[in-house]
N, CA, C and O atoms as CSV, one atom per row, in Angstrom:
chain,resi,resn,atom,element,x,y,z
A,1,MET,N,N,17.936,6.617,-6.285
A,1,MET,CA,C,17.423,7.880,-6.150
A,1,MET,C,C,19.019,8.927,-6.087
A,1,MET,O,O,20.008,8.463,-5.520
A,2,GLY,N,N,19.047,9.991,-6.584
A,2,GLY,CA,C,20.177,10.816,-6.434
A,2,GLY,C,C,19.703,12.049,-5.443
A,2,GLY,O,O,18.600,12.596,-5.462
A,3,LEU,N,N,20.666,12.310,-4.689
A,3,LEU,CA,C,20.507,13.563,-3.727
A,3,LEU,C,C,21.314,14.788,-4.068
A,3,LEU,O,O,22.478,14.584,-4.414
A,4,THR,N,N,20.979,15.739,-4.035
A,4,THR,CA,C,21.395,17.069,-4.356
A,4,THR,C,C,20.883,18.135,-3.338
A,4,THR,O,O,19.786,18.122,-2.778
A,5,GLY,N,N,21.945,19.124,-3.190
A,5,GLY,CA,C,21.429,20.215,-2.197
A,5,GLY,C,C,21.045,21.570,-2.887
A,5,GLY,O,O,21.292,21.497,-4.091
A,6,LEU,N,N,20.559,22.695,-2.546
A,6,LEU,CA,C,20.070,23.569,-2.874
A,6,LEU,C,C,21.168,24.661,-2.165
A,6,LEU,O,O,21.306,24.747,-0.945
A,7,SER,N,N,21.973,25.534,-3.220
A,7,SER,CA,C,22.914,26.391,-2.333
A,7,SER,C,C,23.206,27.497,-3.524
A,7,SER,O,O,23.479,27.284,-4.705
A,8,GLU,N,N,23.084,28.531,-2.944
A,8,GLU,CA,C,23.450,29.776,-4.281
A,8,GLU,C,C,22.446,29.632,-5.444
A,8,GLU,O,O,22.826,30.068,-6.530
A,9,PHE,N,N,21.356,29.143,-5.376
A,9,PHE,CA,C,20.438,29.226,-6.334
A,9,PHE,C,C,20.602,27.968,-7.300
A,9,PHE,O,O,19.881,27.836,-8.289
A,10,LYS,N,N,21.630,27.017,-6.942
A,10,LYS,CA,C,21.853,26.022,-8.182
A,10,LYS,C,C,21.935,24.696,-6.849
A,10,LYS,O,O,22.230,24.839,-5.663
A,11,PHE,N,N,21.558,23.458,-7.590
A,11,PHE,CA,C,21.799,22.292,-6.490
A,11,PHE,C,C,22.924,21.598,-7.034
A,11,PHE,O,O,23.218,21.417,-8.215
A,12,HIS,N,N,23.652,21.147,-5.728
A,12,HIS,CA,C,24.823,20.749,-5.874
A,12,HIS,C,C,24.924,19.386,-5.545
A,12,HIS,O,O,24.079,19.002,-4.736
A,13,PRO,N,N,25.758,18.521,-5.966
A,13,PRO,CA,C,26.659,18.793,-7.076
A,13,PRO,C,C,25.965,18.826,-8.372
A,13,PRO,O,O,24.827,18.417,-8.602
A,14,SER,N,N,26.715,19.313,-9.106
A,14,SER,CA,C,26.005,19.454,-10.859
A,14,SER,C,C,26.548,18.426,-11.297
A,14,SER,O,O,25.740,17.983,-12.114
A,15,GLU,N,N,27.618,17.616,-11.255
A,15,GLU,CA,C,27.957,16.649,-12.195
A,15,GLU,C,C,27.453,15.236,-11.578
A,15,GLU,O,O,27.588,14.830,-10.423
A,16,SER,N,N,26.828,14.600,-12.695
A,16,SER,CA,C,25.995,13.458,-12.440
A,16,SER,C,C,26.649,12.488,-11.697
A,16,SER,O,O,26.045,11.943,-10.773
A,17,SER,N,N,28.064,12.121,-12.026
A,17,SER,CA,C,28.922,11.094,-11.322
A,17,SER,C,C,29.158,11.575,-9.880
A,17,SER,O,O,29.595,10.680,-9.156
A,18,SER,N,N,28.974,12.789,-9.270
A,18,SER,CA,C,29.399,13.375,-8.094
A,18,SER,C,C,28.162,13.190,-7.132
A,18,SER,O,O,28.255,13.279,-5.908
A,19,ILE,N,N,26.967,12.918,-7.829
A,19,ILE,CA,C,25.810,12.986,-7.094
A,19,ILE,C,C,25.558,11.447,-6.092
A,19,ILE,O,O,25.730,10.348,-6.619
A,20,GLN,N,N,25.278,11.537,-5.107
A,20,GLN,CA,C,25.158,10.285,-3.991
A,20,GLN,C,C,24.167,9.898,-4.399
A,20,GLN,O,O,23.227,10.662,-4.621
A,21,GLN,N,N,24.104,8.408,-4.639
A,21,GLN,CA,C,22.995,7.619,-5.093
A,21,GLN,C,C,22.296,6.756,-3.997
A,21,GLN,O,O,23.066,6.213,-3.205
A,22,PHE,N,N,21.243,6.588,-3.859
A,22,PHE,CA,C,20.358,5.547,-2.857
A,22,PHE,C,C,19.379,4.707,-3.447
A,22,PHE,O,O,18.559,5.087,-4.282
A,23,PRO,N,N,19.476,3.622,-3.021
A,23,PRO,CA,C,18.068,2.735,-3.414
A,23,PRO,C,C,16.791,3.190,-2.799
A,23,PRO,O,O,16.589,3.381,-1.600
A,24,LEU,N,N,16.111,3.310,-3.606
A,24,LEU,CA,C,14.498,3.897,-3.480
A,24,LEU,C,C,13.954,2.618,-2.589
A,24,LEU,O,O,13.601,2.687,-1.412
A,25,PHE,N,N,13.964,1.509,-3.361
A,25,PHE,CA,C,13.237,0.012,-2.737
A,25,PHE,C,C,14.092,-0.728,-2.147
A,25,PHE,O,O,15.106,-0.787,-2.843
A,26,ARG,N,N,14.200,-1.410,-1.066
A,26,ARG,CA,C,14.842,-2.454,-0.626
A,26,ARG,C,C,13.929,-3.916,-0.318
A,26,ARG,O,O,12.803,-3.962,0.177
A,27,ILE,N,N,14.657,-4.911,-0.706
A,27,ILE,CA,C,13.906,-6.208,-0.590
A,27,ILE,C,C,14.187,-7.018,0.728
A,27,ILE,O,O,15.335,-7.065,1.168
A,28,ASN,N,N,13.082,-7.697,1.402
A,28,ASN,CA,C,13.521,-8.528,2.345
A,28,ASN,C,C,13.822,-9.946,1.839
A,28,ASN,O,O,12.957,-10.632,1.293
A,29,GLU,N,N,14.563,-10.188,1.957
A,29,GLU,CA,C,14.973,-11.695,1.052
A,29,GLU,C,C,14.549,-12.861,1.774
A,29,GLU,O,O,14.572,-13.931,1.165
A,30,ASN,N,N,14.071,-12.834,3.264
A,30,ASN,CA,C,13.490,-13.735,3.792
A,30,ASN,C,C,11.902,-13.989,3.283
A,30,ASN,O,O,11.543,-15.166,3.243
A,31,GLU,N,N,11.220,-13.258,3.008
A,31,GLU,CA,C,9.621,-13.001,2.844
A,31,GLU,C,C,9.604,-12.628,1.150
A,31,GLU,O,O,8.552,-12.643,0.512
A,32,LYS,N,N,10.809,-12.327,0.591
A,32,LYS,CA,C,10.566,-11.729,-0.985
A,32,LYS,C,C,9.706,-11.007,-1.223
A,32,LYS,O,O,8.878,-11.095,-2.131
A,33,SER,N,N,9.836,-10.072,-0.280
A,33,SER,CA,C,8.673,-8.787,-0.489
A,33,SER,C,C,9.646,-7.279,-0.535
A,33,SER,O,O,10.868,-7.241,-0.679
A,34,LEU,N,N,8.913,-6.339,-0.404
A,34,LEU,CA,C,9.740,-4.787,-0.291
A,34,LEU,C,C,9.517,-4.659,1.276
A,34,LEU,O,O,8.659,-5.219,1.958
A,35,ILE,N,N,10.446,-3.836,1.644
A,35,ILE,CA,C,10.492,-3.338,2.967
A,35,ILE,C,C,9.865,-2.131,2.767
A,35,ILE,O,O,10.169,-1.343,1.871
A,36,PRO,N,N,8.761,-1.927,3.802
A,36,PRO,CA,C,8.105,-0.765,3.621
A,36,PRO,C,C,8.315,0.397,3.721
A,36,PRO,O,O,7.615,1.212,3.120
A,37,ASN,N,N,9.336,0.760,4.509
A,37,ASN,CA,C,10.183,1.912,4.777
A,37,ASN,C,C,11.469,2.092,4.181
A,37,ASN,O,O,12.229,1.123,4.177
A,38,THR,N,N,11.917,3.408,3.569
A,38,THR,CA,C,13.206,3.474,3.292
A,38,THR,C,C,13.943,4.586,4.011
A,38,THR,O,O,13.515,5.737,4.097
A,39,GLU,N,N,15.225,4.098,4.584
A,39,GLU,CA,C,15.793,5.180,5.186
A,39,GLU,C,C,17.061,5.504,4.499
A,39,GLU,O,O,17.734,4.609,3.988
A,40,PHE,N,N,17.469,6.938,4.459
A,40,PHE,CA,C,18.490,7.508,4.373
A,40,PHE,C,C,19.660,7.794,5.095
A,40,PHE,O,O,20.128,8.932,5.074
A,41,ASN,N,N,20.256,6.753,5.822
A,41,ASN,CA,C,21.066,7.276,6.890
A,41,ASN,C,C,22.667,7.362,6.890
A,41,ASN,O,O,23.365,7.514,7.892
A,42,GLN,N,N,23.142,7.227,5.469
A,42,GLN,CA,C,24.563,7.472,5.153
A,42,GLN,C,C,24.814,8.829,4.367
A,42,GLN,O,O,25.879,8.870,3.751
A,43,ILE,N,N,24.123,9.767,4.307
A,43,ILE,CA,C,24.032,10.810,3.500
A,43,ILE,C,C,25.538,11.515,3.992
A,43,ILE,O,O,25.861,11.611,5.176
A,44,ASP,N,N,26.342,11.963,2.895
A,44,ASP,CA,C,27.704,12.672,3.348
A,44,ASP,C,C,27.139,13.737,2.892
A,44,ASP,O,O,26.725,13.759,1.733
A,45,LEU,N,N,26.988,15.110,3.954
A,45,LEU,CA,C,26.694,16.537,3.593
A,45,LEU,C,C,27.843,17.185,2.824
A,45,LEU,O,O,27.599,17.918,1.866
A,46,GLU,N,N,29.013,16.947,3.197
A,46,GLU,CA,C,30.358,17.341,2.723
A,46,GLU,C,C,30.221,17.268,1.129
A,46,GLU,O,O,30.467,18.208,0.373
A,47,LYS,N,N,29.782,15.979,0.742
A,47,LYS,CA,C,29.695,15.967,-0.786
A,47,LYS,C,C,28.895,16.610,-1.556
A,47,LYS,O,O,29.032,16.643,-2.779
A,48,LEU,N,N,27.832,17.279,-0.819
A,48,LEU,CA,C,26.792,18.167,-1.305
A,48,LEU,C,C,27.705,19.287,-1.931
A,48,LEU,O,O,27.576,19.633,-3.106
A,49,GLY,N,N,28.599,19.812,-1.109
A,49,GLY,CA,C,29.288,21.053,-1.633
A,49,GLY,C,C,28.357,22.443,-1.466
A,49,GLY,O,O,28.242,23.318,-2.325
A,50,LEU,N,N,27.798,22.424,-0.296
A,50,LEU,CA,C,27.118,23.776,-0.012
A,50,LEU,C,C,27.750,24.887,0.746
A,50,LEU,O,O,28.501,24.733,1.709
A,51,THR,N,N,27.419,25.906,0.280
A,51,THR,CA,C,27.916,27.179,0.968
A,51,THR,C,C,27.155,27.464,1.937
A,51,THR,O,O,25.945,27.585,1.750
A,52,PRO,N,N,27.781,27.645,3.299
A,52,PRO,CA,C,27.166,28.110,4.328
A,52,PRO,C,C,26.153,29.437,3.914
A,52,PRO,O,O,26.240,30.177,2.934
A,53,SER,N,N,25.139,29.449,5.064
A,53,SER,CA,C,24.312,30.955,4.820
A,53,SER,C,C,23.925,31.018,6.259
A,53,SER,O,O,23.529,30.006,6.838
A,54,TYR,N,N,24.035,32.276,6.910
A,54,TYR,CA,C,24.211,32.329,8.341
A,54,TYR,C,C,23.057,33.334,8.569
A,54,TYR,O,O,22.996,33.857,9.681
A,55,GLY,N,N,22.212,33.633,7.710
A,55,GLY,CA,C,20.899,34.566,7.834
A,55,GLY,C,C,19.848,33.580,7.610
A,55,GLY,O,O,19.943,32.415,7.224
A,56,PRO,N,N,18.572,34.447,8.008
A,56,PRO,CA,C,17.610,33.320,7.804
A,56,PRO,C,C,17.213,32.843,6.601
A,56,PRO,O,O,17.590,33.359,5.549
A,57,ILE,N,N,16.469,31.884,6.655
A,57,ILE,CA,C,16.150,31.120,5.600
A,57,ILE,C,C,14.528,30.738,5.714
A,57,ILE,O,O,13.919,30.253,6.667
A,58,ASP,N,N,13.967,31.206,4.158
A,58,ASP,CA,C,12.552,30.863,4.237
A,58,ASP,C,C,12.528,29.636,3.552
A,58,ASP,O,O,13.159,29.599,2.496
A,59,ILE,N,N,11.873,28.508,3.964
A,59,ILE,CA,C,11.648,27.337,3.460
A,59,ILE,C,C,10.059,26.946,3.275
A,59,ILE,O,O,9.550,25.859,3.002
A,60,ASP,N,N,9.600,27.941,3.467
A,60,ASP,CA,C,8.038,27.494,3.528
A,60,ASP,C,C,7.557,27.322,2.119
A,60,ASP,O,O,6.392,26.922,2.105
A,61,GLU,N,N,8.082,27.497,0.920
A,61,GLU,CA,C,8.015,27.223,-0.520
A,61,GLU,C,C,9.134,27.517,-1.336
A,61,GLU,O,O,9.838,28.520,-1.217
A,62,TYR,N,N,9.291,26.523,-2.249
A,62,TYR,CA,C,10.617,26.402,-3.212
A,62,TYR,C,C,9.935,27.387,-4.300
A,62,TYR,O,O,8.763,27.333,-4.672
A,63,SER,N,N,10.723,28.110,-4.638
A,63,SER,CA,C,10.644,28.783,-6.103
A,63,SER,C,C,11.862,29.196,-6.689
A,63,SER,O,O,12.908,29.004,-6.070
A,64,SER,N,N,11.868,29.781,-7.890
A,64,SER,CA,C,13.235,29.932,-8.876
A,64,SER,C,C,14.143,31.062,-8.092
A,64,SER,O,O,15.317,31.313,-8.362
A,65,LYS,N,N,13.210,31.804,-6.879
A,65,LYS,CA,C,14.052,32.968,-6.364
A,65,LYS,C,C,14.647,32.244,-4.664
A,65,LYS,O,O,15.222,32.856,-3.764
A,66,THR,N,N,14.286,30.938,-4.701
A,66,THR,CA,C,14.793,30.443,-3.731
A,66,THR,C,C,16.345,30.213,-3.601
A,66,THR,O,O,16.884,29.700,-4.582
A,67,ARG,N,N,17.228,30.564,-2.387
A,67,ARG,CA,C,18.838,30.807,-2.685
A,67,ARG,C,C,19.302,29.367,-1.997
A,67,ARG,O,O,20.128,28.721,-2.641
A,68,THR,N,N,18.877,28.866,-0.851
A,68,THR,CA,C,19.349,27.734,-0.309
A,68,THR,C,C,18.207,27.044,0.766
A,68,THR,O,O,17.181,27.676,1.020
A,69,GLY,N,N,18.374,26.151,1.173
A,69,GLY,CA,C,17.780,25.384,2.296
A,69,GLY,C,C,16.878,24.369,1.907
A,69,GLY,O,O,15.835,24.298,2.558
A,70,PHE,N,N,17.050,23.600,1.021
A,70,PHE,CA,C,16.389,22.535,0.193
A,70,PHE,C,C,17.234,21.482,-0.247
A,70,PHE,O,O,18.364,21.631,-0.712
A,71,LEU,N,N,16.380,19.970,-0.008
A,71,LEU,CA,C,17.386,18.914,-0.449
A,71,LEU,C,C,16.423,18.406,-1.287
A,71,LEU,O,O,15.223,18.371,-1.013
A,72,LYS,N,N,17.083,17.889,-2.619
A,72,LYS,CA,C,16.240,17.245,-3.675
A,72,LYS,C,C,16.801,15.787,-3.954
A,72,LYS,O,O,17.932,15.557,-4.381
A,73,PHE,N,N,15.852,14.849,-3.651
A,73,PHE,CA,C,15.850,13.506,-3.861
A,73,PHE,C,C,15.167,13.403,-5.500
A,73,PHE,O,O,14.087,13.920,-5.783
A,74,GLU,N,N,15.972,12.680,-6.430
A,74,GLU,CA,C,15.651,12.658,-7.804
A,74,GLU,C,C,15.670,11.238,-8.503
A,74,GLU,O,O,16.719,10.646,-8.759
A,75,LEU,N,N,14.465,10.773,-8.774
A,75,LEU,CA,C,14.654,9.679,-9.684
A,75,LEU,C,C,15.968,9.395,-10.554
A,75,LEU,O,O,15.968,10.192,-11.493
A,76,SER,N,N,16.964,8.651,-10.588
A,76,SER,CA,C,18.104,8.485,-11.167
A,76,SER,C,C,18.033,7.514,-12.064
A,76,SER,O,O,18.663,7.659,-13.112
A,77,ALA,N,N,17.210,6.258,-11.835
A,77,ALA,CA,C,17.437,4.990,-12.672
A,77,ALA,C,C,16.337,4.180,-12.369
A,77,ALA,O,O,16.129,4.214,-11.156
A,78,PRO,N,N,15.383,3.318,-13.093
A,78,PRO,CA,C,15.885,3.126,-14.359
A,78,PRO,C,C,15.645,4.291,-15.233
A,78,PRO,O,O,14.813,5.073,-14.772
A,79,ASP,N,N,16.149,4.608,-16.360
A,79,ASP,CA,C,15.885,5.577,-17.529
A,79,ASP,C,C,14.225,5.850,-17.548
A,79,ASP,O,O,13.668,6.946,-17.603
A,80,MET,N,N,13.634,4.582,-17.487
A,80,MET,CA,C,12.241,4.808,-17.805
A,80,MET,C,C,11.461,5.425,-16.650
A,80,MET,O,O,10.378,5.964,-16.875
A,81,GLY,N,N,12.010,5.361,-15.335
A,81,GLY,CA,C,11.572,5.868,-14.427
A,81,GLY,C,C,10.235,4.907,-13.909
A,81,GLY,O,O,10.413,3.715,-13.655
A,82,PHE,N,N,9.176,5.410,-13.807
A,82,PHE,CA,C,7.735,4.649,-13.648
A,82,PHE,C,C,6.835,4.249,-14.669
A,82,PHE,O,O,5.757,3.660,-14.580
A,83,GLY,N,N,7.612,4.771,-15.891
A,83,GLY,CA,C,7.274,4.033,-17.248
A,83,GLY,C,C,6.296,5.140,-17.739
A,83,GLY,O,O,5.339,4.727,-18.393
A,84,PHE,N,N,6.389,6.550,-17.517
A,84,PHE,CA,C,5.706,7.739,-18.032
A,84,PHE,C,C,5.781,7.769,-19.521
A,84,PHE,O,O,4.843,7.880,-20.311
A,85,ASP,N,N,7.006,7.657,-19.763
A,85,ASP,CA,C,7.308,7.591,-21.716
A,85,ASP,C,C,6.641,6.625,-22.028
A,85,ASP,O,O,5.886,6.809,-22.983
A,86,LEU,N,N,6.638,5.502,-21.501
A,86,LEU,CA,C,6.160,4.173,-22.552
A,86,LEU,C,C,4.702,3.832,-22.047
A,86,LEU,O,O,4.176,2.787,-22.429
A,87,PHE,N,N,4.189,4.501,-21.385
A,87,PHE,CA,C,2.702,4.172,-21.144
A,87,PHE,C,C,1.725,4.510,-22.622
A,87,PHE,O,O,1.000,3.614,-23.053
A,88,PRO,N,N,1.787,5.842,-23.312
A,88,PRO,CA,C,0.827,6.108,-24.256
A,88,PRO,C,C,1.204,5.163,-25.581
A,88,PRO,O,O,0.463,5.246,-26.560
A,89,LYS,N,N,2.184,4.398,-25.609
A,89,LYS,CA,C,2.770,3.573,-26.498
A,89,LYS,C,C,2.049,2.121,-26.223
A,89,LYS,O,O,1.359,1.539,-27.060
A,90,LEU,N,N,2.328,1.649,-24.924
A,90,LEU,CA,C,1.891,0.230,-24.423
A,90,LEU,C,C,0.320,0.367,-24.441
A,90,LEU,O,O,-0.400,-0.560,-24.811
A,91,TYR,N,N,-0.155,1.560,-24.025
A,91,TYR,CA,C,-1.647,1.687,-23.846
A,91,TYR,C,C,-2.405,1.343,-25.284
A,91,TYR,O,O,-3.321,0.535,-25.439
A,92,SER,N,N,-1.749,2.213,-26.334
A,92,SER,CA,C,-2.727,2.181,-27.663
A,92,SER,C,C,-2.361,1.019,-28.191
A,92,SER,O,O,-3.194,0.512,-28.943
A,93,GLU,N,N,-1.199,0.347,-27.998
A,93,GLU,CA,C,-0.753,-1.250,-28.515
A,93,GLU,C,C,-1.851,-2.191,-27.695
A,93,GLU,O,O,-2.448,-3.033,-28.366
A,94,THR,N,N,-2.085,-2.109,-26.572
A,94,THR,CA,C,-3.100,-3.033,-25.774
A,94,THR,C,C,-4.248,-2.799,-26.191
A,94,THR,O,O,-4.862,-3.836,-26.438
A,95,ILE,N,N,-4.989,-1.571,-26.437
A,95,ILE,CA,C,-6.166,-1.348,-27.016
A,95,ILE,C,C,-6.356,-2.004,-28.422
A,95,ILE,O,O,-7.495,-2.408,-28.660
A,96,VAL,N,N,-5.444,-2.161,-29.346
A,96,VAL,CA,C,-5.583,-2.555,-30.499
A,96,VAL,C,C,-5.652,-4.020,-30.451
A,96,VAL,O,O,-6.526,-4.604,-31.091
A,97,GLU,N,N,-4.688,-4.735,-29.650
A,97,GLU,CA,C,-4.643,-6.101,-29.572
A,97,GLU,C,C,-5.851,-6.440,-28.774
A,97,GLU,O,O,-5.898,-7.666,-28.676
A,98,ASN,N,N,-6.926,-5.826,-28.115
A,98,ASN,CA,C,-7.847,-6.545,-27.260
A,98,ASN,C,C,-8.871,-6.059,-28.087
A,98,ASN,O,O,-9.963,-6.313,-27.578
A,99,SER,N,N,-8.980,-5.361,-29.342
A,99,SER,CA,C,-10.173,-5.245,-30.170
A,99,SER,C,C,-10.713,-6.371,-30.887
A,99,SER,O,O,-9.904,-7.257,-31.162
A,100,THR,N,N,-11.704,-6.499,-31.185
A,100,THR,CA,C,-12.173,-7.363,-32.300
A,100,THR,C,C,-13.091,-6.633,-33.350
A,100,THR,O,O,-13.772,-5.614,-33.230
A,101,LEU,N,N,-12.865,-7.609,-34.583
A,101,LEU,CA,C,-13.717,-6.809,-35.700
A,101,LEU,C,C,-15.179,-7.407,-35.651
A,101,LEU,O,O,-15.310,-8.617,-35.833
A,102,VAL,N,N,-16.250,-6.637,-35.421
A,102,VAL,CA,C,-17.566,-7.209,-35.420
A,102,VAL,C,C,-18.444,-6.432,-36.570
A,102,VAL,O,O,-18.488,-5.210,-36.432
A,103,SER,N,N,-19.107,-6.960,-37.623
A,103,SER,CA,C,-19.573,-5.846,-38.882
A,103,SER,C,C,-18.801,-4.785,-39.313
A,103,SER,O,O,-19.146,-3.603,-39.296
A,104,GLY,N,N,-17.732,-5.241,-39.706
A,104,GLY,CA,C,-16.952,-4.299,-40.190
A,104,GLY,C,C,-16.440,-2.997,-39.251
A,104,GLY,O,O,-15.758,-2.069,-39.686
A,105,LEU,N,N,-16.872,-3.122,-38.003
A,105,LEU,CA,C,-16.348,-2.249,-36.947
A,105,LEU,C,C,-15.444,-2.940,-36.229
A,105,LEU,O,O,-15.352,-4.167,-36.214
A,106,ILE,N,N,-14.615,-1.992,-35.493
A,106,ILE,CA,C,-13.659,-2.458,-34.340
A,106,ILE,C,C,-14.537,-2.185,-32.990
A,106,ILE,O,O,-14.940,-1.090,-32.598
A,107,LYS,N,N,-14.731,-3.453,-32.385
A,107,LYS,CA,C,-15.719,-3.372,-31.144
A,107,LYS,C,C,-14.618,-3.342,-30.109
A,107,LYS,O,O,-14.058,-4.426,-29.943
A,108,PRO,N,N,-14.231,-2.424,-29.448
A,108,PRO,CA,C,-13.043,-2.980,-27.965
A,108,PRO,C,C,-13.577,-3.684,-27.224
A,108,PRO,O,O,-14.789,-3.891,-27.281
A,109,LYS,N,N,-12.674,-4.299,-26.222
A,109,LYS,CA,C,-12.926,-5.029,-25.341
A,109,LYS,C,C,-13.045,-4.362,-24.146
A,109,LYS,O,O,-12.709,-3.185,-24.274
A,110,GLU,N,N,-13.425,-4.682,-22.928
A,110,GLU,CA,C,-13.538,-3.984,-21.923
A,110,GLU,C,C,-12.097,-3.590,-21.428
A,110,GLU,O,O,-11.183,-4.408,-21.526
A,111,VAL,N,N,-11.921,-2.515,-20.973
A,111,VAL,CA,C,-10.553,-2.095,-20.480
A,111,VAL,C,C,-10.744,-2.194,-19.095
A,111,VAL,O,O,-11.740,-1.699,-18.569
A,112,PRO,N,N,-9.693,-2.917,-18.312
A,112,PRO,CA,C,-9.708,-3.144,-16.756
A,112,PRO,C,C,-10.025,-1.686,-16.341
A,112,PRO,O,O,-9.630,-0.735,-17.015
A,113,LYS,N,N,-10.616,-1.570,-15.420
A,113,LYS,CA,C,-11.034,-0.089,-14.651
A,113,LYS,C,C,-9.972,-0.039,-13.294
A,113,LYS,O,O,-10.165,0.733,-12.355
A,114,ARG,N,N,-8.834,-0.990,-13.361
A,114,ARG,CA,C,-8.033,-0.941,-12.251
A,114,ARG,C,C,-7.272,0.404,-12.055
A,114,ARG,O,O,-6.719,0.909,-13.032
A,115,ILE,N,N,-7.222,0.984,-10.881
A,115,ILE,CA,C,-6.447,2.181,-10.902
A,115,ILE,C,C,-5.170,1.909,-10.217
A,115,ILE,O,O,-5.316,1.437,-9.089
A,116,TYR,N,N,-3.944,2.087,-10.613
A,116,TYR,CA,C,-2.934,1.843,-9.804
A,116,TYR,C,C,-2.303,3.460,-9.127
A,116,TYR,O,O,-2.167,4.467,-9.821
A,117,ARG,N,N,-2.019,3.384,-7.803
A,117,ARG,CA,C,-1.692,4.412,-7.430
A,117,ARG,C,C,-0.323,4.489,-6.612
A,117,ARG,O,O,-0.206,3.579,-5.791
A,118,ILE,N,N,0.571,5.254,-6.665
A,118,ILE,CA,C,1.769,5.392,-5.917
A,118,ILE,C,C,1.653,6.024,-4.527
A,118,ILE,O,O,1.546,7.250,-4.580
A,119,LYS,N,N,1.647,5.539,-3.391
A,119,LYS,CA,C,1.534,6.024,-2.345
A,119,LYS,C,C,2.894,6.514,-1.620
A,119,LYS,O,O,3.583,5.635,-1.102
A,120,LEU,N,N,3.300,7.770,-1.553
A,120,LEU,CA,C,4.533,8.086,-1.252
A,120,LEU,C,C,4.373,8.987,-0.061
A,120,LEU,O,O,3.510,9.857,-0.170
A,121,CYS,N,N,5.064,8.926,1.067
A,121,CYS,CA,C,4.742,9.590,2.360
A,121,CYS,C,C,6.264,9.710,2.638
A,121,CYS,O,O,7.095,8.825,2.435
A,122,ALA,N,N,6.520,11.112,3.200
A,122,ALA,CA,C,7.955,11.236,3.213
A,122,ALA,C,C,8.142,12.067,4.848
A,122,ALA,O,O,7.351,12.954,5.169
A,123,SER,N,N,9.202,11.662,5.704
A,123,SER,CA,C,9.494,12.514,6.647
A,123,SER,C,C,11.024,12.416,6.903
A,123,SER,O,O,11.681,11.428,6.577
A,124,ASN,N,N,11.564,13.562,7.536
A,124,ASN,CA,C,12.787,13.434,7.784
A,124,ASN,C,C,13.185,14.068,9.341
A,124,ASN,O,O,12.524,14.895,9.969
A,125,THR,N,N,14.376,13.466,9.729
A,125,THR,CA,C,14.820,13.697,10.730
A,125,THR,C,C,16.506,13.806,10.722
A,125,THR,O,O,17.241,12.837,10.533
A,126,PHE,N,N,17.005,15.311,10.989
A,126,PHE,CA,C,18.383,15.592,10.974
A,126,PHE,C,C,19.121,15.623,12.249
A,126,PHE,O,O,18.667,16.317,13.159
A,127,TYR,N,N,20.236,14.932,12.427
A,127,TYR,CA,C,20.865,14.930,13.512
A,127,TYR,C,C,22.307,15.342,13.151
A,127,TYR,O,O,23.009,14.652,12.411
A,128,PHE,N,N,22.659,16.342,13.630
A,128,PHE,CA,C,23.865,16.980,13.613
A,128,PHE,C,C,24.672,16.836,14.933
A,128,PHE,O,O,24.216,16.960,16.070
A,129,ILE,N,N,26.031,16.535,14.557
A,129,ILE,CA,C,26.892,16.227,15.660
A,129,ILE,C,C,28.181,17.000,15.561
A,129,ILE,O,O,28.900,16.956,14.563
A,130,GLU,N,N,28.415,17.634,16.521
A,130,GLU,CA,C,29.998,18.340,16.351
A,130,GLU,C,C,31.049,17.378,16.478
A,130,GLU,O,O,30.922,16.418,17.238
A,131,LEU,N,N,32.108,17.568,15.771
A,131,LEU,CA,C,33.035,16.871,15.560
A,131,LEU,C,C,34.375,17.659,16.136
A,131,LEU,O,O,35.486,17.139,16.038
């Protein structure tokens, strides 16, 4: 995941090579399973290149008129993300492969009714220390 920050109506840094990267998932090597929580505790705010804003900031809702005050975590790898681009092709290929010819008609096999959901919960805590 890449991290950018909104400042002066643009998310910074704008060069992809300068965006801080963090793993979305971590593996528990002992149990060979995913660790249920992900923490981002090594964020370098200086690398975001934000311009300070000393006035009030409305962070109730993000829109194209929002000037500052938001961080954006964005999926940056793999290129296929969660497979949204691949799904239509794979789904249609699977339907055709699972079909059988009966009396000159294609009779599809039953498609599994299993639904997969991604559960994403987020919370944040920022600690600012004076240097």
